[in-house]
N, C-alpha and C positions, 0 to 999 in steps of 0.2 A: 546504451540508453543514458539519458541525462534527466535529472529531476530539477525543475525550475521552481524555486520557492520565493514567495514574497515574504521576506524575513521579518518585517515588523509592520504592525498595523499603522497605516498612515492617516494623517488628518489633511485633507485637501479641500480646496475651494470648489471642487467638482470632480467628476470622473476623470481618471487618467488611464488610457489604454496601453497595453503592451502586446507585442506580437513577435513571433519568430518565423522567419522565412528562409528558404534555401536559395542557392544561386539561380535556380530556374524561376524564382518568384512564388513558389508554392508555399502557402501559409501553413505552418505546422500547428500553431495556436494563435488565437487572438481573443483577448479578454481584458477586463479592467483590473487594475492593480488591487482594487478593493473587493474583487469577486472571488478571491481565494487562489490557491495554487493551480496552475495548469497541470502540474504533476509530472509523471514520467513521459518523456517524449523520445521516440525512436528517431534518431538522425541517421538514416541508412544511406544517404547519398554522400559521396565525398565532396569536398569543396568548402566554401565559405558560407556560413550562416549569419544572418543579420538579426540581432535582437533590437527592436525599436520600442522606445518608451515615449508616449506622447504623440503629438501630430494629429492629423485628421481633424475631425470636427469637435473633439472634446475640448473643454475649457479649463480643466483643473490644473492647479499648481500645488506643489508641496514636495517635501523630502520623502525619499523612499529608499529601501535597501533590498536588494535581490541577492540570493545565493544560488549558485549553479553547482549541483552535485553530480558526480559521476556515479552511476548506479552499478553495483557489482552484479555479477551473474548470480542467478538463484543458487542457493545452497540446498542440497537434497540429502536427507537423512532417513535411514530406515529405523523404525521404532516398532515395539511390540505392545500389545495390550497388556497393561500392568506396569508399564514404564512411567517413571517421573522424568520429565524432560526439561532441561534448562537451555535457554538460548538467548540471543540478543539480535535486535535489528540495529545495525551500526550506522546506517545512513538512510536518509529519506529515499523511498523507492525500492529499498532492499526487501527481499523475500526469503523466508526459510520454508522449505517444503519437507513435510514429514509423511512418509508412506508406511502403511501397515496393512496387514491382511485380516479379513474377517470372514466369517462363514454365514450363510443364510440362517436367519433366526437368532443370531448372536446380538445381544444388546451391549452397547458401548456408551460410556459416559466420559465427559471431559471436565476436570476440576482445575480451576485456576489456583495455583499455589502461591504465586507472586505475580502481580500485574506490573507492567512497565510504569515507571514514574515519569510521565511525560504529559505535557499540556495538550498534546495532539493525539489523535486516535491512531491506534494500530489495529488493523482488522485481523480476524481469523475466520477461515471458512473451511468447510469440509466438502470434498467433491469425490464422486466415483470416477471410474475410468472414462466415462462419457461426459464428464464435466457437469453432471447434475449436482446441484448444491443441496446439502442437508441442513447447513446453517451458514450464516454470514453475519457476523456481529463484531463489535469492538472487543478487544481483548481485555479491556478494563471494565466492561459491562457485565451483566449477569451471565452465568454459565449457561450453555445450551442444554436443552432437555436431552435425556438419554435417547439414543437412536438404536432401533432394531433393524438390522440390515435384511433386505429381502433376497439378496444374492450373495454368493461367494465372490470375493474379489479383493483387489488392491484399492485402497482408499487413500486420498491425499489430503492432509491438513496443511493449509497454506496460511502463513503468518506474514503480514506486511501490507503495505498500501501503495497504490499508484498515485493517489491524490492527497494524501495527508503526510506531513513531514515527521510523523512520530518516530522516535527512536527509543531504545532502552532494553533492559534485560527483563526476562520473564521466566516463569516456570509453570508447568502444568502437568497433570497426571491424566493418563488415558487408562481406563479400567472397565471391567465388567461389574456392574452393580449387583 
């Protein structure tokens, strides 16, 4: 996977589009430079890809800077309720997954000990084995409310973002209040 980042805000005389297509002409993304990052793109066909900036019917001009990041595979860690966990998102599009088990009726809370120092958002969300979300918010925002689980199971806390280039170190605690 590759993360496409519009590196700097640009001042233009109008919209400037950019797009990515594969050898077969399939468009993987098409958006304006001023519209934010397309984020993580899976390039699963072999061959040559074409990144096009400008053209078409838009009329904008101006300088721009694009960064293309290779996205590492998800890192998966087992944690336990009561742990304090330190981690880092090293590059845009990277994700850290933390799995833990909980029992029906158990209440669990998450406390941010240290938020990442980034001007971009890093998300954290909690899911069950069926990918039902319990919360999905930015890691630098308010802490989620405590959660009382209805079923025994393994739960996954996912930290990272497909659409925001935030990176940085963080620390949180998972505990029973």
